[in-house]
ZAFIZA-780667 format. One line per 8 residues: number of its first residue (from 1); their letters; for each residue x, y, z of C-alpha. Coordinates in Angstrom, 1 decimal. Example, Ala and Ser with C-alpha at 12.3 -4.5 7.8 and 13.67 -1.06 7.14 Angstrom:
<nodes>
1 = AS = 12.3:-4.5:7.8  13.7:-1.1:7.1 $
</nodes>
This chain:
<nodes>
1 = MSGQKETK = 0.0:0.0:0.0  2.7:2.5:-0.8  1.4:6.0:-0.6  -2.2:5.0:-0.1  -4.2:6.5:2.8  -5.4:3.7:5.0  -9.2:3.7:4.9  -11.7:1.3:6.4 $
9 = MDVLVLDR = -14.9:-0.4:5.4  -17.6:-2.1:7.5  -18.9:-5.5:6.3  -21.4:-8.0:7.7  -20.0:-11.5:7.8  -21.2:-14.9:9.0  -19.2:-16.2:12.0  -19.3:-20.0:11.4 $
17 = ALQHLLWG = -16.5:-20.7:14.0  -18.5:-19.1:16.8  -21.7:-20.7:15.5  -20.2:-24.2:15.5  -18.6:-23.6:19.0  -22.0:-22.7:20.4  -23.8:-25.6:18.6  -21.2:-27.9:20.0 $
25 = NGYHSINQ = -22.0:-26.8:23.5  -25.7:-27.4:23.3  -27.0:-24.3:21.7  -28.7:-26.0:18.7  -31.5:-23.5:18.2  -29.5:-20.4:17.8  -29.8:-18.3:14.6  -26.9:-17.5:12.2 $
33 = IIKRVTIS = -24.3:-15.4:13.9  -23.7:-12.3:11.8  -21.0:-9.8:12.8  -20.4:-6.2:11.6  -16.6:-5.8:11.4  -14.3:-3.1:10.3  -11.5:-4.0:7.9  -9.1:-2.2:5.6 $
41 = EFCPKCGE = -10.3:-1.2:2.1  -7.1:-2.8:0.8  -6.4:-6.4:0.1  -4.1:-7.9:2.8  -2.3:-10.0:0.2  -1.3:-7.5:-2.5  -2.4:-4.0:-1.2  -4.8:-3.3:-4.1 $
49 = RRGKPQLR = -8.2:-1.8:-3.3  -10.9:-4.4:-2.3  -14.2:-4.6:-4.2  -17.2:-2.7:-3.0  -19.2:-4.7:-0.5  -22.9:-5.4:-1.3  -25.5:-7.1:0.8  -26.6:-10.6:-0.4 $
57 = RFCEDGEW = -29.5:-12.5:1.0  -29.1:-16.2:1.6  -31.3:-19.0:2.9  -29.9:-21.8:5.1  -32.0:-24.4:6.8  -35.1:-22.2:6.2  -33.5:-19.1:7.8  -32.8:-16.0:5.7 $
65 = YDVSCWQN = -29.9:-13.7:6.5  -27.9:-10.9:4.8  -24.2:-10.7:4.6  -21.7:-8.6:2.7  -20.1:-10.0:-0.5  -17.5:-8.4:-2.7  -15.1:-9.3:-5.5  -11.6:-8.0:-5.3 $
73 = PCGHIDKY = -10.4:-6.7:-8.6  -7.0:-8.3:-7.8  -8.6:-11.8:-7.7  -7.7:-12.6:-4.1  -10.6:-14.1:-2.2  -11.5:-12.8:1.3  -12.9:-15.7:3.4  -15.1:-14.6:6.3 $
81 = QDVIAEAA = -12.9:-16.3:8.9  -9.9:-14.3:7.6  -11.9:-11.1:7.6  -13.0:-11.7:11.2  -9.3:-12.3:12.2  -8.2:-9.2:10.3  -10.9:-7.1:12.2  -9.8:-8.6:15.5 $
89 = EGRKKRAG = -6.2:-7.7:14.8  -7.1:-4.2:13.9  -9.1:-3.8:17.2  -6.0:-5.0:19.1  -3.8:-2.5:17.3  -6.2:0.4:17.9  -6.6:-0.5:21.6  -2.8:-0.8:22.0 $
97 = ASVPNVDD = -2.3:2.6:20.4  -4.6:4.3:22.9  -2.9:2.9:25.9  0.0:5.0:27.1  3.4:3.4:27.6  4.1:3.1:31.3  7.7:4.3:30.7  6.3:7.6:29.2 $
105 = CKH = 4.4:8.4:32.4  6.0:11.0:34.7  5.8:10.3:38.4 $
</nodes>
């Protein structure tokens, strides 16, 4: 991403890992788990701009839900599990940046 301003985009993704974790612990009647996450507008593999997200409606086991879908012009595919991990890493970085370094504090 040389010289590109880092911008973010919000997307809705299906969190199958959390869904399977809950189902495996007795929560068989829960709905699909949809998360709104914030990620970079740029592909993590090559740095090109990602495609524009659009809502798509899906039906699974009789339940309808909407998630974001996009096609990256570079051809790289963003899997929801990778997007969730990217968003979590971004939250950690933002949280770390807001916490002052103890060594910088004057006593």
